[in-house]
N, C-alpha and C positions, 0 to 999 in steps of 0.2 A: 505494499499500499504506500504511495508518495507521503512524505515526511508531514504534509500540509493537503490535504482531502480536500475537493472542489469537487461541487456535482454542477454538472452542465445539465439543462434541463430542453428537454424536446429530440427528436427525431433528426431535426437538421441538425442541430451543435451536437449532438454527440457523434453522427456523421463525419462531420467535420474535423472533429477533432481525432478521429482515427486516421481519415487520409489526411489530415497536415501533417502527424507525425511531431508537431510543435509542443507536445506536453507527454507526460507519461499517462497512461492510460491503464488504471487498474483493474476496472472492471465494466461492464456495460449491463443493467438491470432494467427489465422490462415488466410491463402487466403481464401477470400470468394468464389475464381475460383476455389480451388483442391476440388478434387473429395474426400469427406467425410467419404466414404466407405473405401478409404485406411488410415484413421486418427481413426480409430475404436480403436487401442491399447490405443492410447495416450488420447484417449476421457474416456478409463477404470479408467486410468490411472488418468487424472483429477478428476473425477469423485470419485476415492477413498480420495482423497484431498478435496473434495468437492468444487469443481470449473466446470465450465461448459468452453467447448472451445468459444471463442471470434470473430467469422468472424469478417474480416477487408478488405480493397481495399487495392489491392498490395502497393499504395502510402502511405497510412497510415501506413503498416507496415514497410516500407523504412524509414521515418519519426521518427518512436518510436527507430526503430535498429541501424538508422545512416547509413548505408549502405544497399544494393541491393542482397544480398549475402548469407541471411537468409534461404533461402529454402521454403519460403511460411507459417515458421512456430516460433514462438518468445515465450517465457516463462518467464516473471517478477519475477524477483527472489528478495532477500534480500543476506547481505552479507553472505560469508559461515560460519558455526557454525565449531567448532574445539571439538576434543574431548578429555580428559585425557589419560595421557599411561594406567593408567590401565581400561579406560573404551576401549582403541583399542586393548590391549591383552585378552579383557574378549572378547571380538566378536569377537577375533582371534581362542580363545579356543572354540568357539561356532563352529563356522567354521569346525575346525578341527574335534571337534566330530561328527559332519554331515558326512564328508569324512571320515571318518573311522579311522584317524590317521594321524601323520606329528607334524611339531612343527611352532612355530611361526615364521614367515619372516617380517621382518620391516627393510626399508630403509628410510636414509634422505638424500635428492637432497640440497645441500648446494653451493649457489655461481652460479647458471642456470640463467643466463641475460637473455634471450629471451622467451616471452610466447609462444610462437610456440613449440618450443622448451621443455619446461615445461611439456607443454599437452604431446606430443610425447611421452617423458619418462614416465609419468603416462599412458600410453596407456599399453606399453609393460609391467611396473610394472604389472596393473590390469593381463594383460593377461596371467602372468608370475606366480601370486596366491601369488603375493605379499600381506599381510595383514592390511598393513597401510602405512604411509608415515608421515616423520618429516618432518617441514619445520623451517625457523627461521619466527618471525613476519612479515618480511619486504617479502608479496608472492604476487603468482601470481592468486590468486583466489578472489580478489577484482574488485571492479569496475574500468573499463580501459580495462582489460586484460582476467575477467572472463570469456568472450564470446570467445574470441580466445583458450583460454585452453581448454574450453568443447569441441568444434568443432577438435582441436588439438590431444585431447585426445579420441574423439568418446563417449564422457561423464563419460569414468573413473574417470575424475576429482572430479564428484558432488558421486559417487562409493565407492572410496576409505574412508577410516578414514583417517582425518589428526589430527597431532599435531604438537601444536606449540612449540618450545622450541630457548632459548636465542641463544644459541650455540652450537657444536658439542659435543663439551666434557659433558656437562651439560643433552644432550640428550642421552648419551652415558653409563653415571654413572647411570642414572635413570633403562633404560632398562637392564642394565648389573646387576644391585642390584634383577632385576625382572626375572634374570636367561637367559637372553640372549648371547650368544656371541659377541663381537664387532668386526667389522672387516671392513676393509675401500680399496675400491680399489686406488691401489695406483702403478707406476711405478719405484720400487725400487731395489736395488742388491738383498735386501732381502724376498724381497715379494715370493708368492706361485704361482706357476702358475696354473691359476684359473682351468686346468681340472686335477691338484693335489692336491684340496685343498677339504676339504668336509666342505662340504654348507648343511649341514642334518640336522643340528641342529635347537633350536633355536636360531633366525641371527638378529643382527642389523648392518645394512651395510652401513656404509657411503662413498656416490658420491658425488666429488668435481665437480664443472663447472669447465670448459676449460679456463677462465682465472683467477682464483684465486688457483685451486686445495684444497688441503689440507694440514693444517697447519701443520709443521714441528713436532711442539710439539705435536700433536694428534698422527703422525705417531708412534714417537718415545716411546709412550704410547701405542701403539694397538699391542697385539699379534700377530693378524692373518692380515698379509696384503695379498691381491690377484693380480695378473697383470695379465692380459689378454696375452698370448702368441702369437705372430705373425709370419707368415709364411716367410718373409722377414725380412731385416733390415729395419726400419722403425724406423725414430728419432720422428716423431712429433706424441702426441697419437691417440688415436681415439677421435671424438667426444662424448658430453655427451650423446646424443639418444643413438649414437652406441652403447658406452661402456655400457648402463646401459641396453638396449637389451640383450646384450651380457651374462652382470653376471646374471642378474635374469634368462634367460630363462636355464644357465647353473646350476643355485640354483632349479630350477624345473625340468630341467632332474633326477638331482639326488637325489630328494625326492621323486620322480616317482618312481627310483628304490628302492629305500630303505627298 
């Protein structure tokens, strides 16, 4: 059993944990009243990790999860394994080669205060083709929040490579030295409207949370700042989840047309 046991809830999150191999998986528990024919993909994924599905009563599952909102499937996992920037970029290069071209796209989410919002943002990033995410050491992938994040992200939190960084400045420097352009989402007078910015090249994009945003010192050193243009006057910026989705899918749109 992992030193710190975490229970990811739901079929999608459990399958993602098994496929991603970003955590140790100690066991997979399923409602003994479920139709096991519908669990065949999960069974195969577990078997590939040398595990068998363990049937349990609904009450036993509720006790494990601490909730009855688990959908009848739990994966008991350990803490998230993080990768180095070099490993993230190597995985991105392999994916890009398989897709026949493109450029690495890395996002740092900084200051997101809610695990559900964090999970939703990861879901958008994964769907839009982001190759990896950078986080501060205080993250939402450990015990207490991992189950919320995994369900909110539809498993994307397990599938996206993740790097830890002490601060955005250090992370930006590392990825810039690796050839990625550093950009930040910002509602500043000198920001380039999103639809006019070139997001097709190797890119490290910093997206700040709704409360703290991005430090002025970072923005002052950032060559590319991008702003989401609004269709009417609106003093309040979009929430982090909405902004992340808009930014990520604009990058995806541009990269498809490259």
